[in-house]
N, C-alpha and C positions, 0 to 999 in steps of 0.2 A: 131533470136535475142528476139522474145516474150518468146519462150520457155526457154530460158536461164534465161531471168529475172524471169519468173514464177517459175522456180526451185529455184533460190536462194532466193525469197520471201518465198517460202515453207520451205527453208532451214532455212532461219533466224526465221521463225514461230517455228519451230520444236526446234531450237537451245534455242529459250527464253523459250518455255515449259520446256525443260529439266534443264534449270537452274533454274527456279522457283521451279521445283519438287525437284531438289537437295537442294535448299535452305530450303523448307519446311521440307524434310527429314532430314536435319540436325538440325533446329530448335527443331523437335520432339524428335530426338536423345538427345539433349543437356537436354530436359525436363525430359526424362525418366532417363538420369545419374543423374540429380539433384535429383529427387523423391528417386532414389536408395542410393544415398549417404546421403541423410537426412532421411531415412525411420525409423531410430532408435528412433529420437525424434519427436513425434506427434506435429501436429500443435496446437497453442493454441486454435483455434475454437473447435478442436478435444476433447482438455482437457474439455473444458466447456461442451460440448455436453455430454461427459463421465460423468462429474460430475451431470449434470442434471438429466440424466437417474438413475444413483444410488440414489440420493436423492429421486426421485420419488418412486423407489422400496422399499426404506427405509420407505417412508411415507405409501405406501400400506401395506407394512409388518405390520407396528405398528397399523394400523386400523384393518388388519385381527387378528392379537394376542390380541388385546382389545375385539372385538366381540367374539373370541373363548373363551376368558379367563372370559368373563363375563357371568357368569351362569344364570343370571336374566332375560337375552335376552330370548323372546318366539318368535320363528321362525314361529309359527302359526298364528301370528297377521298378518303376510302380507299374508296369505291365504285367499281365498274366502271362505265365508260361503257357501259351497254347500247346506246344508240342507235348509237355508233360502230362497236361490235361487230356490231349488225345489218346496218350500212351495209356493212362489208367481206365483199365476195364470196368472199375467200379461202377461208375457213372452208367456206363454202356449197359451192364447187367441190371441195372435197377430201372433204366427206362425200358428195356426189353421185356420185364416182366409186368409193366403197366398195361 
């Protein structure tokens, strides 16, 4: 009698598990079906993100164009004056004491 009850409990447990699995799969299938049906029209938040990326790219391009078209820009201003650095003996003295 105990074996029959135990088998019935196991069967009920497995039956509930199968039912839950079927429900989850049906929900997932419905979501996928919905995604494919509405794939032609992007979501509004995707539109906003796309517009933000495009506007950032346009701003960056405008900055680059401005820099490239400005002939007065001296790119050497950003470089370190190596001769002055080599003439400065302070760093050499510190390095020699190490």
